[in-house]
N, C-alpha and C positions, 0 to 999 in steps of 0.2 A: 846254332851254337857251334863254334869251331873246335872247342875242346872242353870236355867235361871232366876229364881225369887230371889230377895234379900229379906232378912228378913224384915217384915213389920215395925218393930221398927226402922230400919235404914231409910226406905223410908220416915217415918214421919219427919225426920230431914232435908229433902231437901226443901229449900225455893227457889222459882223461880219467875221471872218476865218476861217472854217471850221476851228476847232480841234475835234478829236473826242475823245471819252472812252470808255473801256471800263469795264465793271463790275469787271473784275479790277484795273484801275488804282485805282479808287475804294476797293477793299478795303484798300489800303495805308495810307490816311490814318488817323491815330491818333484823331482826333475831328473828323470832316469836316463836321458840321453841327450845328444846334441839337439838343440832347439826344442827341448822338453818332451816330445813324443814322436812316435814313429812317422807321423805325417808332417813333422817339423813345423807345427803351428807357432812355436816360440811363445806360447801363451800359458802363463801361470794361473793357478786357481787361488790367487791371493791378490791383495792390493800392495803394490810396491811402495817404496819410500816417497812420502810427499815432500820431505826435506831430508837430505843425506846426513844421517847420524852415524859417524864412524864408530863401529863397535870394537873392532880389532884389526890388526895387520899381521900377516904371517910372511916371513922372508925366507927365500931360498937362494941358492947360488946359481940358479939358472934363470930362465925367463918363462913367461906364460903366453904361449902361442896357441893354447887350446882352452876350451871352456870347461867349467866345473859341472859335475852332476851331483845330485843329492838323493840319498836313499830314504827309506821310510822313517828312519830315526832322526833324520836331519843331518846326518854326517855327509861331509863334502869330499868328493874324490876328484883330484885334478893332477895332471902331469906337468913336470918341469924337468929339472935335472934328475929327479927321482919321481916316483909315483907316490902321491901323498893322500892320506885320508885324515881329514881334520874333523874334530868334534864341533858342534855348533858354537861353543865358547872360544874357538880358535886354537885350542890345544891339539897337539898332534896325536892321533890315534895310532897310526903306523905309517911307515914309509917302505916302499919296495924299490930296490935298486936294480934297474936293468943295466945293460951293457952300454947304453947310450941314452941320449935325451928322449923325452916323451912329449910329442906334440900332437898326439891323437886324443881328442875328446873321448872319454870312456862311455860305456853303457853299463848300467847296473840293474840287476834284478834280485829281489829279496831272497828268493829260494834258489838262485842260480849262481850268483857271484858278480864280479865286476870284470869287464873285458876292455882291453886297450892295446894299441900298437906302439912300437918304439922304432927309433932310428937304428936299433941294433938288428933289424930285419925280423924280429920276433913279434908275434901277436900273442898277448898274455891273457891268461884266465886265472884270477885270484878268488879266494873266498873273501867274504866281507870282513874277515879278520886279517887279511893280508897274506895268507898262505898260498903258495903257488899250487894251482890245480894242473895247469898244462900250458904249453906254449907251442906255437906253430911258426916255423921258419919259412917266410915267403921268398927269401932271397933278395929282398930290397927294403928300402925305407917303408915304414908303415905310419902314415900320418892321416889316413882316412878314418874318420870316426865310425865305429860299428853301430848297427841298429838291431834291436831284438824284436822279432815278430811275435804275434799272439800265441804261436805254438812253441815259443822258446828258441826258435831258429836264430842264429847269429849271422848277420850279413856285413861284409866289409870289403873295401877295395885296398889296393896296395900299389906302390910304385913298381912292383913287378909286372904291372899292366894287366893283372888278373883281378877278377871279382869272385869272392868266395861266399858260399852258403854252407854253414855247419848246422847240424841238428842240435837239439838241446842237450844231447848226451856227449857232444864234442866230436862226433864223427862227421867227416866231410859228406855233404849231400850232393853238391854240384859246384862247378866253377865255370867261369867264362873268361876268355882272353880278349881284352880290348887291344887297341893299337898304341896306347900311351898310358901314362900314369893315371891312377884313380885315387884322388885325394878327397873326393866328394863323399858325404855321408848318404847312404841310401835312404830314401823315403818309402814308406809302405802304406798302401791305400787300404780302405776297408775290405776290399775283395782279395787282399793279399798280394796284389801286383807290386813289384819292386822297381823303383826308378833311381838311377844313379848316373852321374855325369863323369866325364873323363876328359883328360887333356888332349885326346884325339878329336875334340870338338863334337863328340857324340853324347846325347842323352839316351841311355838304354832303358827299355821297359821290359821286364821279365815277368813271366807267370811264376807263381810260387814254386813250381817244380823245376824251374830253370830254363824253360823255353823262352827264347827271345820273341817278344810280341811285335816290337817295332823299335826303331831308333830315329832320333831327330838329329840333324846335322846343323850345328851353328857355324859361325864364321870365325870363331876363335875358341880358346880354352873354355871349358865349363868347369871352372875350379871351385865355384861355390856349390852348395847342395840344393837340390830341388825341394820344393814344398808342395803339399797337396791341400787344396782349399776345401771348405765345407761342402762344395758341390762336386768334389773329386777332380776338379781341374788341376793340372800340373803346372807349376810355375818354375821357370828355369832361368837362373842368372848366367850371364855370359860376359867374357872379356871383350866382346865386340860392341859393348855399350848397351846391350839389349836385355830387357826382361820379357820373356816370352811365355804366354799362356798356351798350353797344349791340351787338346782333347784326349782324355785317357784311353778312348777306344782305339784310336788309330795314330795318335801323335801329330795330327794336323794342327797347324797354327790357328788358334781362335783369335788372339790379338797379340801384338808386339809393341812394346814401349821402348823408346830410345832415349837414354840419358846422354850426357855430354862427355862421358869417359867410362872406363872399365867399371863393370859391376862385379866386385869380388866378394861382397857380402851375400849371405844366403837370405832369401825372403822369409819374413814372418807373416802369418796370416791370422787376423783376428776373427772372432765368431761371425761378424757381419760380412766377412769376405774381403775386408780391406787388406792390402798387401803393403808391407813396410820393408824398405831396403835402402842401403847406402851405396854411394858410388865414389870413385876417385875424382869425380867432378866437384866434390866437397858439399854435396847435397844429400839430405835424407829425404826419401820420397815416400809418399803414401798414395797408393792408387785405389780407385774403386774396383770392384770385381769385373766391371766392364772394360777395364784398361785405361780409363780416363784419370787424369790427375785429380786427386782429392785435395792434396796440398803438398808443398815441398818446403824444406827448411834449409837455409844456408848455414852450414856448420862452420865453414871457413877453413876446414881441414879435411883431408882425405878420410873416407870412412871404409874401413876394411871389416870392422866388427859387424856382426849381425845383431838384430834387435831382440830384446826380451820384452814381452808384452805382459801387462797385468790385467786383472779382471775388468778394469774400466777403460781399457784401450790405451793407457799411458805406455809410452815406449822408452826403453833404456838401451843405450849403445855407447861404445867407445869410439874414439877417433885418434888419428896419428898425432894430434896436438897434445896428447896426454890427459885429455879430459873425458870423463864419463858424462853423458848428456841424458836428461830426461825431458821428453816432450809430452804434452797432453794429446788427447785423441783428435784435437783440431790443429795440431802442429805448432802450438805455442810452447815456448821454452819454459819449463818449470824450474829447473836448476841444473848446475854443473858441479862436478867434483873433480878437482885437479890432482893428478898423481905425479906429474913431472916426467912421465915416460909414455911411449906409444902404447895404445890399447888396441890390439888387433883381434882378440877373442871376444866372444859374446858373453854377457852376464847370465846368471841363473838366479831364479827367485824361489825361496823356500815357501812352505805353506803358511808361515807366519809373516811373510812379506819381507824378510831379510834378503838383500841383494848381494850376490857374491861375484867377484871378478878379479882378474890378475892383470899385471902390466908387464912390459918387456924388460923391466929392471929386476924382476923376480919378486915383486911384492904382490901379495894376495889380500884383498880387502873384503870386509863385511860391513855393509851399510844398513843400519836399522832405520826405523821410521815407517815401516810398512805395517800391515795388519792382516790377520785372518779375517775372512768375510764370507759367511755362508748364505748371504742373501742372493736369491736367484736374480738373473738379469734377463730382460726380454727387449728386443728391438725389432724395428721394421726397416728393411732396406729397399729403396726405390732405385730404378735404373737411371734416374736423373732427378734434378731438382726443379727444372723448368721445362715446360712442354709447349709445343705449338700445334697448329692444325695438321693433322695427318700423322702425328707421332703417337706412340703407344706407351702408356705407363705400365710397367711391370714391377712386381715386388715379391719379396719373400720375408719371412720372419725368422729370427734365431732366438734360441733360449740357451742360457748358460746355467748349469747346475754345479755350483762349487761344493755341494754337500757330499758327504761320504756314502750316501744312500740314494737309491733311485727316486726321482721326483716325478709325481703324477699331477698334471695340471690341466686346467681348462684355459683356453685362449680366447680373449675377447678382442675384437677389432672393430673400430668405429671411425667414421669420417665426420669431421667438423666442417660445416660449410660456411661458417660465419653467422649462421642463423639457427641451425639445429644440428643435433648430434644423431647421425644415422648409423645403425649397427649393420655391419657386414656379415653375411651376404644378402640379408633381406632388405637393406636400406630402409629399415623401419626405425622409429624412435623407441620402440619396445626393445629392451635389452635382450640379446640372444647370444648364445655361445657360438663362436666360430668353429672351434675344434674342441672336442671333449676327450679327456683321459689321455692326453699326450704324455708319454713316458720319456724321461731324459735320464740317461745312465749317470752313475755317480761321477763327479769331477769331470764332466764332459760338456760338450755343446751339441746342439741339434739344430739343423737347418731344415726349414720346410721346403717343399717344392714351390713353384711359382703360385702366388695367391690369386692374381688376376691379370688380365690382358685387356687393358682399357684404352680404346682408341679415341683421340680427341677429334671432334668433327667441327666444321664451320658453325658458328653461332653458339658454341658451348657457353653456358651461362656463368660459370664460376671463373673468377680471375685467380683464385688461389684456394687452397684447402689444407687441412691438417689431418693426418691419420693418427689415431691413438691406438695403442696396443697394451694389454695388461694380462697378467696371470692371476688365477685364483687356484687354490688347492682343489683338486678334482672333486666334483660333486658338491662343492660348497661355494660360499661367497667370500671366503677368506682371501684377501688380497696378498699376493706374494711379491715382495719387492716394490719397485716404483712403477707408476704408469709412464710409459714412454711415448714420445710423439715424433713424427716426421712431417715437415712442411713441404709443400710443392706449390708451384705457380704455373698458370696458363697464360700464354701470350697470344691473343687472337690476331 
């Protein structure tokens, strides 16, 4: 770290009042920060609109270049010419006037307040009623979204070329000087590691106490924000046309995918590890966790907006043609909603499935047609769909718990051979539990470790197969959600 202390003149501008925050309180927010959570999954615990049903429109005198966040009561916070708090019915709860426009997506914590930056060089801290708690002058534009850690620490970057970490009581913990702007939102892993990109072409990885662990050098700006997958892999978008998967331990490249133009949107990561992102090449991409193309969709317009995902893997994003798009998990177009102005910020989805977003003409939209859904989901991911002699099938399962309480389940896994159903791992026709008493935290996902490592050998007898996976309530035969399946084929 080249410098941990911030100039004393800047420290003097920080005003605080000891509001504290707990991790449990933050779990109540419906969409508390950029891309939904500290890992930037972009995934809501609800089902988004199947058909766009316009509920209301709110107009400002500015533009919406940042994304909304949603608190536990369903109130929406978003910046434009002012900082606005809107009620779920579209009425204005309050507005806060900074000295310049606000293009930083906010972060909200129920027991702590709401945080955001402004072009007036200040980083603001408000109560949820809109009262000023404190502000910090960075000396430059602040359009980098903040992220709040599990201990209430607030992390954000600035065009001052510095990255800041404040404690939950508002005092500076540490800072780090990069070599160019930081407009990226930091992502925080389960172990507390912090990842943030900068316009100096670097992706920085910090330990929670501020020590630089490693940095990755791209070939152009890292203007988008990193995301962390279910397996803790780090995904980095870059203006050199690449989406790069980095190993969290050392920053080494695991794989790299090249689009046909800049990748300015931030990746969203579904529970099965699928990575969604848009590009200036006018495509929306979905990659498998291994870095292979799952599908791509020709939008016909540049995509700057990041995706919001719902429980079923449907994605929602805006484009520069003024349309909001929804695709299903297989990349098929579900619907479009036209606004007439560019959409560069990502949408947010509330716990009842309402989708919120703004456009560059200063209009903010609420689209209904979604729903709350507390049904658990389970799925199995294989490293490929077709195998040949000498290749190895690997897989993992994932569970989504949209309920507000911990879910304890038993996992059943079975292989259909075309003739018989064999339960794993015994490969017997007698039903057996694969894993018992698996606990999944409220409103979260859980990814297993690798389930199997199966090598295909010459003369393998099956040409194809189907894996089934199901959940029951722990210690019972009560089925939870639907039985899911994944097909595979063997080419001898």
